[in-house]
C-alpha positions as CSV (number, residue, x, y, z in Angstrom):
1,M,52.8,-36.7,-57.3
2,K,49.2,-35.6,-57.5
3,E,47.5,-36.0,-60.8
4,Q,43.9,-34.9,-61.2
5,K,41.3,-33.8,-58.7
6,Q,38.2,-36.0,-58.5
7,G,35.1,-34.2,-59.5
8,R,32.4,-34.6,-56.9
9,T,28.9,-35.4,-58.0
10,R,25.7,-36.3,-56.3
11,R,23.9,-37.7,-59.3
12,P,24.0,-41.3,-60.7
13,S,26.4,-41.7,-63.6
14,V,26.1,-43.5,-66.9
15,V,27.5,-46.5,-65.1
16,F,24.3,-46.6,-63.0
17,A,22.0,-46.4,-66.1
18,V,23.8,-49.0,-68.2
19,S,24.7,-51.5,-65.4
20,F,21.2,-51.2,-63.9
21,S,19.5,-51.9,-67.2
22,I,21.8,-54.8,-68.1
23,I,21.5,-56.5,-64.7
24,L,17.7,-56.3,-65.0
25,L,17.8,-58.0,-68.4
26,L,20.1,-60.7,-67.0
27,V,17.8,-61.3,-64.1
28,F,14.8,-61.4,-66.4
29,A,16.6,-64.0,-68.5
30,A,17.5,-66.0,-65.4
31,V,14.0,-66.0,-64.0
32,F,12.0,-66.5,-67.2
33,G,14.7,-68.2,-69.4
34,G,14.7,-71.3,-67.3
35,E,16.6,-74.1,-68.7
36,T,17.8,-72.1,-71.7
37,F,19.6,-69.5,-69.7
38,Q,20.9,-72.2,-67.4
39,S,22.2,-74.1,-70.3
40,I,23.9,-71.0,-71.9
41,S,25.5,-70.1,-68.5
42,N,26.8,-73.6,-67.9
43,S,28.1,-73.9,-71.5
44,L,29.9,-70.6,-71.2
45,L,31.4,-71.4,-67.8
46,S,32.4,-74.9,-68.9
47,F,34.2,-73.5,-71.9
48,L,36.1,-71.0,-69.8
49,E,37.0,-73.5,-67.0
50,I,38.1,-76.3,-69.4
51,D,39.9,-74.2,-72.0
52,F,41.2,-71.5,-69.7
53,G,41.6,-73.4,-66.4
54,W,45.3,-73.1,-66.8
55,L,45.0,-69.3,-67.0
56,Y,42.9,-69.2,-63.8
57,L,45.5,-71.3,-61.9
58,L,48.5,-69.2,-63.2
59,A,46.8,-65.8,-62.6
60,M,45.8,-66.5,-59.0
61,F,49.3,-67.8,-58.3
62,L,50.8,-64.7,-59.8
63,F,48.5,-62.4,-57.8
64,V,49.7,-63.9,-54.5
65,I,53.4,-63.8,-55.5
66,F,53.0,-60.2,-56.8
67,A,51.4,-59.0,-53.6
68,V,53.9,-60.6,-51.3
69,V,56.9,-59.4,-53.4
70,I,55.6,-55.8,-53.4
71,G,54.9,-56.0,-49.7
72,I,58.5,-57.0,-48.8
73,S,60.1,-54.8,-51.4
74,K,61.3,-51.2,-51.0
75,Y,57.9,-50.1,-52.3
76,G,56.4,-51.5,-49.0
77,R,57.2,-48.2,-47.3
78,I,54.9,-46.2,-49.6
79,K,51.8,-44.7,-47.9
80,L,48.4,-45.2,-49.4
81,G,47.8,-41.4,-49.1
82,P,50.1,-38.4,-48.4
83,D,53.3,-39.2,-46.5
84,D,51.9,-37.6,-43.3
85,S,48.5,-39.5,-43.5
86,R,47.4,-41.8,-40.7
87,P,45.1,-44.8,-40.8
88,E,41.4,-43.9,-40.7
89,Y,40.5,-46.9,-38.7
90,S,42.1,-48.9,-35.9
91,T,43.8,-52.1,-37.0
92,A,41.2,-54.2,-35.3
93,S,38.3,-52.4,-36.9
94,W,40.1,-52.5,-40.3
95,L,40.7,-56.2,-40.1
96,A,37.1,-56.9,-39.0
97,M,35.6,-54.9,-41.8
98,L,37.8,-56.4,-44.6
99,F,37.3,-59.9,-43.3
100,C,33.5,-59.7,-43.1
101,A,33.3,-58.1,-46.6
102,G,35.8,-60.6,-48.1
103,M,34.4,-63.9,-46.8
104,G,31.1,-63.3,-45.0
105,I,28.5,-66.0,-45.2
106,G,30.8,-68.3,-47.2
107,L,32.9,-69.3,-44.2
108,V,29.8,-70.4,-42.2
109,F,28.1,-72.0,-45.2
110,W,31.1,-74.1,-46.3
111,G,33.0,-74.5,-43.0
112,V,31.6,-78.0,-42.4
113,A,30.0,-78.7,-45.7
114,E,33.1,-78.5,-47.9
115,P,35.4,-80.7,-45.8
116,I,32.7,-83.4,-45.7
117,S,32.2,-83.0,-49.5
118,H,35.9,-83.6,-50.3
119,Y,36.0,-86.4,-47.7
120,V,33.1,-88.2,-49.5
121,N,34.0,-87.2,-53.1
122,P,37.8,-86.6,-53.3
123,T,39.8,-86.3,-56.5
124,E,40.8,-89.2,-58.7
125,G,43.2,-91.7,-57.0
126,I,42.1,-91.1,-53.4
127,E,39.7,-93.5,-51.7
128,P,36.5,-91.9,-50.5
129,A,35.9,-91.7,-46.7
130,S,39.5,-92.6,-45.9
131,A,42.3,-91.1,-43.9
132,A,43.8,-90.0,-47.2
133,S,40.6,-88.3,-48.3
134,A,40.3,-86.5,-44.9
135,E,43.8,-85.1,-45.3
136,F,43.0,-84.1,-48.9
137,A,39.8,-82.4,-47.8
138,M,41.5,-80.2,-45.3
139,T,44.4,-79.3,-47.4
140,S,42.0,-78.4,-50.2
141,C,39.9,-76.1,-47.9
142,F,43.1,-74.3,-46.8
143,M,44.0,-73.8,-50.5
144,H,40.5,-72.5,-51.5
145,W,40.1,-70.1,-48.5
146,G,43.8,-69.3,-47.9
147,F,46.2,-66.9,-49.6
148,Q,44.8,-67.0,-53.2
149,P,41.4,-65.3,-52.7
150,W,43.0,-62.6,-50.6
151,G,45.8,-62.2,-53.1
152,A,43.2,-61.4,-55.8
153,Y,41.4,-58.9,-53.5
154,A,44.7,-57.3,-52.7
155,I,45.5,-56.5,-56.3
156,V,42.3,-54.5,-56.9
157,G,42.3,-53.0,-53.4
158,L,45.9,-51.9,-53.4
159,G,45.7,-50.5,-56.9
160,L,42.6,-48.5,-56.2
161,A,43.7,-47.3,-52.7
162,Y,47.0,-46.1,-54.2
163,A,45.4,-44.5,-57.2
164,H,42.8,-42.6,-55.2
165,F,44.5,-41.7,-51.9
166,R,48.0,-41.2,-53.3
167,R,47.3,-40.0,-56.8
168,D,43.9,-38.3,-56.4
169,R,42.3,-40.3,-59.2
170,P,38.6,-41.1,-59.2
171,F,37.5,-43.8,-56.7
172,L,36.6,-46.2,-59.5
173,V,37.9,-49.6,-60.5
174,S,39.0,-48.2,-63.9
175,S,41.4,-45.9,-62.2
176,I,43.8,-48.7,-61.6
177,L,44.4,-48.9,-65.3
178,I,45.3,-45.2,-65.9
179,P,49.1,-45.8,-65.9
180,V,48.5,-48.3,-68.8
181,I,45.6,-46.9,-70.8
182,G,45.8,-43.2,-70.1
183,K,43.9,-40.6,-68.0
184,S,40.8,-39.7,-70.1
185,E,37.8,-40.0,-67.8
186,N,35.5,-40.3,-70.9
187,S,37.4,-43.3,-72.3
188,I,35.0,-45.9,-73.5
189,L,37.3,-48.6,-72.1
190,R,37.3,-47.1,-68.7
191,K,33.5,-46.7,-68.7
192,T,33.2,-50.3,-69.8
193,V,35.4,-51.5,-67.0
194,D,33.3,-49.7,-64.4
195,I,30.1,-51.0,-65.9
196,F,31.4,-54.5,-65.9
197,A,32.5,-54.1,-62.3
198,A,29.0,-53.0,-61.2
199,I,27.3,-55.8,-63.1
200,V,29.5,-58.5,-61.7
201,T,29.2,-57.1,-58.2
202,V,25.4,-57.1,-58.4
203,A,25.2,-60.6,-59.8
204,G,27.8,-62.0,-57.3
205,V,26.5,-60.4,-54.2
206,T,22.9,-61.1,-55.0
207,T,23.5,-64.8,-55.5
208,S,25.4,-64.9,-52.2
209,L,22.5,-63.2,-50.4
210,G,20.2,-65.9,-51.9
211,L,22.5,-68.6,-50.5
212,G,22.6,-66.8,-47.2
213,C,18.8,-66.7,-47.1
214,L,18.7,-70.4,-47.7
215,Q,21.1,-70.9,-44.8
216,I,19.0,-68.8,-42.4
217,S,15.8,-70.5,-43.5
218,A,17.4,-73.9,-43.0
219,G,18.4,-72.9,-39.5
220,M,14.9,-71.7,-38.7
221,E,13.5,-75.0,-40.0
222,H,16.0,-77.0,-38.0
223,L,15.5,-75.0,-34.7
224,F,11.9,-73.9,-34.8
225,G,10.2,-76.1,-37.3
226,I,9.4,-73.1,-39.6
227,P,9.3,-74.5,-43.2
228,S,11.9,-73.3,-45.6
229,N,9.6,-72.1,-48.4
230,T,8.9,-69.0,-50.4
231,T,7.0,-67.2,-47.6
232,T,9.9,-67.7,-45.2
233,W,12.4,-66.4,-47.8
234,L,10.3,-63.3,-48.4
235,I,10.1,-62.5,-44.7
236,V,13.8,-63.1,-44.2
237,I,15.0,-61.0,-47.1
238,A,12.5,-58.2,-46.3
239,I,13.8,-57.9,-42.7
240,M,17.4,-58.2,-43.8
241,C,16.8,-55.5,-46.5
242,L,15.4,-53.1,-44.0
243,I,18.3,-53.6,-41.6
244,Y,21.2,-53.4,-44.1
245,S,19.7,-50.5,-46.0
246,M,19.4,-48.5,-42.7
247,S,23.0,-49.5,-41.9
248,A,24.2,-48.4,-45.4
249,V,22.5,-45.1,-45.1
250,S,24.2,-44.5,-41.7
251,G,27.6,-44.7,-43.4
252,V,30.7,-46.8,-43.1
253,D,31.7,-45.5,-39.7
254,K,28.4,-46.1,-38.0
255,G,27.1,-49.1,-40.0
256,V,29.6,-51.5,-41.4
257,K,32.3,-50.7,-38.8
258,R,30.1,-51.5,-35.8
259,L,28.4,-54.6,-37.3
260,S,31.8,-56.0,-38.5
261,S,33.3,-55.6,-35.1
262,I,30.3,-57.3,-33.5
263,N,30.4,-60.1,-36.0
264,A,34.1,-60.6,-35.7
265,I,33.8,-61.0,-32.0
266,A,30.8,-63.3,-32.3
267,A,32.5,-65.5,-34.9
268,L,35.6,-65.7,-32.7
269,V,33.6,-66.6,-29.6
270,F,31.7,-69.3,-31.6
271,A,34.9,-70.8,-32.9
272,L,36.4,-70.9,-29.5
273,I,33.4,-72.6,-28.0
274,C,33.4,-75.2,-30.8
275,F,37.2,-75.6,-30.3
276,I,36.8,-76.2,-26.6
277,V,33.7,-78.5,-26.7
278,G,34.8,-80.3,-29.9
279,P,37.8,-82.5,-30.6
280,T,40.3,-79.9,-29.3
281,L,43.6,-82.0,-29.7
282,F,42.4,-83.3,-33.1
283,D,41.7,-79.7,-34.2
284,L,45.2,-78.6,-33.2
285,N,46.9,-81.5,-35.0
286,L,44.6,-80.9,-38.0
287,F,45.5,-77.2,-38.3
288,V,49.3,-77.8,-38.1
289,T,49.2,-80.8,-40.5
290,S,46.9,-79.1,-43.0
291,L,49.0,-75.9,-42.9
292,G,52.2,-77.9,-43.4
293,N,50.6,-79.7,-46.3
294,Y,49.3,-76.5,-47.8
295,V,52.6,-74.6,-47.5
296,Q,54.7,-77.5,-48.7
297,G,52.6,-78.2,-51.7
298,F,51.7,-74.6,-52.5
299,L,53.6,-74.4,-55.7
300,K,52.5,-77.7,-57.1
301,S,48.8,-77.3,-56.0
302,S,48.7,-73.8,-57.4
303,L,49.9,-74.8,-60.8
304,D,48.8,-78.4,-61.2
305,A,46.2,-78.6,-64.0
306,F,46.0,-82.4,-64.0
307,P,47.0,-82.8,-67.7
308,F,47.5,-86.6,-67.4
309,G,44.4,-87.6,-65.6
310,D,40.8,-86.8,-64.8
311,N,40.6,-83.1,-63.9
312,G,36.9,-83.1,-63.2
313,W,37.4,-82.4,-59.5
314,L,39.9,-79.6,-60.2
315,I,37.5,-77.8,-62.6
316,S,34.4,-78.3,-60.4
317,W,36.1,-77.0,-57.3
318,R,39.4,-75.2,-57.6
319,V,39.0,-73.5,-61.0
320,F,35.4,-72.6,-60.0
321,Y,36.6,-71.1,-56.8
322,W,39.3,-69.1,-58.5
323,A,36.7,-67.8,-61.0
324,W,34.4,-66.9,-58.1
325,W,37.1,-65.0,-56.2
326,I,38.0,-63.0,-59.3
327,A,34.3,-62.2,-59.8
328,W,34.2,-60.8,-56.2
329,A,37.5,-58.9,-56.6
330,P,36.0,-55.6,-57.9
331,F,33.5,-55.4,-55.0
332,V,35.7,-56.6,-52.1
333,G,38.8,-54.8,-53.5
334,M,36.9,-51.5,-53.8
335,F,35.6,-51.8,-50.2
336,I,39.0,-52.7,-48.8
337,A,40.5,-49.7,-50.6
338,R,37.9,-47.4,-49.1
339,I,39.0,-48.3,-45.5
340,S,42.7,-48.5,-46.1
341,R,43.8,-44.8,-46.4
342,G,47.0,-44.1,-44.4
343,R,48.3,-47.7,-44.4
344,T,51.6,-48.4,-45.9
345,V,51.8,-50.9,-48.8
346,R,53.5,-53.4,-46.5
347,E,50.8,-53.0,-43.8
348,F,48.1,-53.5,-46.5
349,V,49.6,-56.6,-47.9
350,F,50.2,-58.2,-44.5
351,G,46.7,-57.2,-43.3
352,V,44.8,-58.2,-46.4
353,V,46.7,-61.3,-47.6
354,V,48.2,-63.0,-44.6
355,V,46.1,-62.3,-41.5
356,P,42.6,-63.1,-43.0
357,A,44.0,-66.2,-44.7
358,L,45.3,-67.6,-41.4
359,L,42.0,-66.8,-39.7
360,S,40.1,-68.6,-42.4
361,M,42.4,-71.6,-42.1
362,A,41.9,-71.7,-38.3
363,W,38.1,-71.5,-38.8
364,F,38.2,-74.5,-41.2
365,A,40.5,-76.5,-38.8
366,V,37.8,-76.1,-36.1
367,M,34.7,-76.5,-38.3
368,G,36.4,-79.2,-40.4
369,G,37.6,-81.0,-37.3
370,M,34.0,-81.2,-36.0
371,G,32.8,-82.2,-39.5
372,L,35.3,-85.0,-40.1
373,T,34.8,-86.4,-36.5
374,F,31.1,-86.5,-37.2
375,A,31.7,-88.1,-40.7
376,E,33.6,-91.0,-39.2
377,A,30.7,-91.9,-36.9
378,V,27.7,-91.8,-39.4
379,P,26.8,-93.9,-42.5
380,L,28.2,-92.7,-45.8
381,E,24.6,-92.4,-47.2
382,L,23.9,-89.6,-44.6
383,L,27.0,-87.8,-45.6
384,Q,26.0,-87.9,-49.2
385,E,22.7,-86.4,-48.4
386,L,24.4,-83.5,-46.5
387,V,26.7,-83.0,-49.5
388,N,23.7,-82.6,-51.7
389,V,22.0,-80.1,-49.4
390,P,25.1,-78.2,-47.9
391,E,23.0,-75.7,-46.0
392,N,22.0,-78.5,-43.6
393,A,25.5,-79.9,-42.9
394,L,26.5,-77.4,-40.2
395,F,23.3,-77.9,-38.2
396,A,23.6,-81.7,-38.5
397,V,27.1,-81.6,-37.1
398,L,26.3,-79.1,-34.3
399,D,23.4,-81.4,-33.3
400,S,25.9,-84.2,-32.5
401,N,27.3,-81.9,-29.8
402,A,26.0,-81.6,-26.3
403,L,25.6,-77.8,-26.8
404,G,24.0,-78.3,-30.2
405,T,20.9,-76.1,-29.8
406,M,22.9,-73.2,-28.2
407,L,25.5,-73.4,-30.9
408,S,22.9,-73.5,-33.7
409,L,21.2,-70.4,-32.3
410,F,24.6,-68.7,-32.0
411,V,25.6,-69.5,-35.5
412,M,22.2,-68.3,-36.8
413,L,23.0,-64.9,-35.3
414,I,26.5,-64.9,-37.0
415,V,24.9,-65.8,-40.4
416,I,22.4,-62.9,-40.0
417,I,25.1,-60.4,-39.2
418,F,27.3,-61.7,-42.0
419,F,24.3,-61.3,-44.3
420,I,23.8,-57.7,-43.3
421,T,27.5,-56.7,-43.5
422,S,27.9,-58.3,-46.9
423,A,24.8,-56.6,-48.3
424,D,25.7,-53.3,-46.5
425,S,29.3,-53.3,-48.0
426,A,27.9,-54.1,-51.5
427,T,25.3,-51.4,-51.3
428,Y,27.9,-48.9,-50.5
429,V,30.3,-50.0,-53.3
430,L,27.5,-50.1,-55.9
431,S,26.4,-46.6,-54.8
432,V,30.0,-45.3,-55.2
433,M,30.3,-47.0,-58.6
434,S,27.0,-45.4,-59.7
435,S,28.0,-41.9,-58.8
436,D,31.4,-41.4,-60.5
437,G,33.4,-42.6,-57.6
438,E,31.8,-40.3,-54.9
439,K,32.9,-41.8,-51.6
440,S,29.9,-40.4,-49.8
441,P,27.0,-41.2,-52.2
442,V,23.5,-39.9,-51.6
443,S,21.3,-41.9,-49.3
444,W,18.5,-42.5,-51.8
445,L,21.0,-44.3,-54.1
446,K,22.0,-46.7,-51.3
447,V,18.3,-47.4,-50.6
448,V,17.7,-48.1,-54.3
449,W,20.6,-50.6,-54.6
450,G,19.6,-52.2,-51.3
451,I,16.0,-52.8,-52.5
452,V,17.2,-54.0,-55.9
453,Q,19.5,-56.6,-54.3
454,A,16.7,-57.9,-52.2
455,L,14.2,-58.0,-55.1
456,I,16.6,-59.8,-57.3
457,A,17.6,-62.3,-54.6
458,I,14.0,-63.2,-53.9
459,A,13.1,-63.4,-57.6
460,L,15.9,-65.8,-58.3
461,L,15.1,-67.9,-55.3
462,V,11.5,-68.3,-56.3
463,A,12.4,-69.0,-59.9
464,G,15.4,-71.2,-59.1
465,G,17.7,-69.0,-61.0
466,I,20.3,-68.4,-58.3
467,K,22.7,-71.0,-59.7
468,A,22.3,-69.7,-63.2
469,L,23.1,-66.1,-62.4
470,Q,26.0,-67.2,-60.2
471,T,27.4,-69.2,-63.1
472,F,26.9,-66.3,-65.5
473,S,28.5,-63.8,-63.1
474,I,31.6,-65.9,-62.9
475,A,31.8,-66.3,-66.6
476,A,31.3,-62.6,-67.2
477,A,34.1,-61.8,-64.8
478,F,36.6,-63.6,-66.9
479,P,37.9,-60.3,-68.5
480,F,38.9,-59.2,-65.0
481,I,41.9,-61.6,-65.1
482,F,43.4,-59.3,-67.7
483,I,42.3,-56.1,-65.9
484,M,44.0,-57.4,-62.8
485,L,47.2,-58.4,-64.6
486,L,47.3,-54.9,-66.2
487,A,46.7,-53.4,-62.7
488,C,49.9,-55.2,-61.5
489,I,51.8,-53.6,-64.4
490,G,50.2,-50.2,-63.6
491,L,51.2,-50.4,-59.9
492,I,54.9,-51.1,-60.8
493,I,54.9,-48.1,-63.2
494,D,53.3,-45.9,-60.5
495,F,55.6,-47.1,-57.7
496,R,58.7,-46.5,-59.8
497,K,57.6,-42.9,-60.5
498,D,56.8,-42.5,-56.8
499,Q,60.2,-43.7,-55.8
500,S,61.9,-41.5,-58.4
501,A,59.9,-38.4,-57.2
502,I,60.9,-39.2,-53.6
503,S,64.6,-39.6,-54.5
504,A,64.5,-36.3,-56.5
505,E,62.9,-34.5,-53.6
506,R,65.5,-35.8,-51.1
507,A,68.3,-34.9,-53.5
508,C,66.8,-31.4,-53.7
509,C,66.7,-31.1,-49.9
510,V,70.3,-32.3,-49.7
511,S,71.4,-29.7,-52.3
512,E,69.6,-26.9,-50.4
513,N,71.2,-28.0,-47.2
514,E,74.6,-27.9,-48.8
515,K,74.0,-24.4,-50.2
516,S,72.9,-23.3,-46.7
517,M,76.1,-24.7,-45.2
518,I,78.2,-22.8,-47.8
519,I,76.5,-19.5,-47.2
520,D,76.8,-20.0,-43.4
């Protein structure tokens, strides 16, 4: 069942040199290319979303179905590691780490802003700022943050965890393709996949850190009157860089694990307070109704490409989200794989796809409930302003509550820790990618990637290139659709071999026992 032993190295690989060079060129283009780079990025993404929107919808649907079917099948009993292996982390720590890495700042940033946005600007055929648009808003949020993103993460994470811990293949994204493309470690295709994964990870995480910086700065301006400008951004990112670099150097056990546990508890307490002081009964009804609408319309919503009407909303939101989750799949999937040794396939699927999705939906029910209650009481013009500057939406809604200042301070703490855990996780993953899959990369490599992320984020914020690089990273991640589809095929091939080997081993044991009985 074992295939090839991973060679350990302490030096950066060709993946580091090539990906590092390409990402610097891309950042240079985003910073100094201005409107030209923005135009190219937008055109490329628009082409992919319009001409291949159907593929994004179909692929994300298939990823969820594949993960669930594998989880409940006979393959669900397979261990991600030797048969006698045990989980490295407790279930609570495991769920906290994968949840913080997979969603992070996004939940806080969009928890209020997205429901309000869909409420004000719903899809064609729904009246804005109506009961119908409110229902549409919450069902859409459940869709965007529910099973689909976690299904995409599960494909990469499960494939890599199985390949490394069960088959002893290198801890690299390209290892999930070995059953399909072969074992050669020097394969140009495998190197290209790993380089692509590193580039997309840097671009995606850096843009998210930039957005996190804007959220923190908006909170500081709201609470303390500190202007959200270049100086503030520099200070925020510098402090965050120092903290997450130190955390990354300390290792997964001491760094990400502790911070993720703290953050999960803090987010849970915050959500409970908002649930209690907010429209509690409304939130409960909202969660049940939205969950029912989501489950009932799952098949139609997953595959509806709006061929007979205006699909502008679908492309701007759903297809964009699906592309963004696929862009994040290499990073999040690799981190989830790292912390999942000893789990069964069934435990992995349930823990990665189902639990975080339900937690995300509960979060949106509470935050969205507060947001929609606020939206019904204020002029439409104010809501439109918040939609245009989404980082201000959360603080505006919290201000309408009696505990507004306390909640704003609390959520600022949560955003800061989410910022650190996301950057910490990304720093670790990039270091692993840059050292031929070494799961304990050298500290100086973590520091380098930590500083690089900070420098890129601040450069893009100052130059206004965050959106351009985010758009480019999503477009560049398009090939990962096919890589992930191949990963599904590779997993089936491996699982069938695994089951055949287990069956043969059991048959051998039975045969030996029979011989022993005859001799006796």
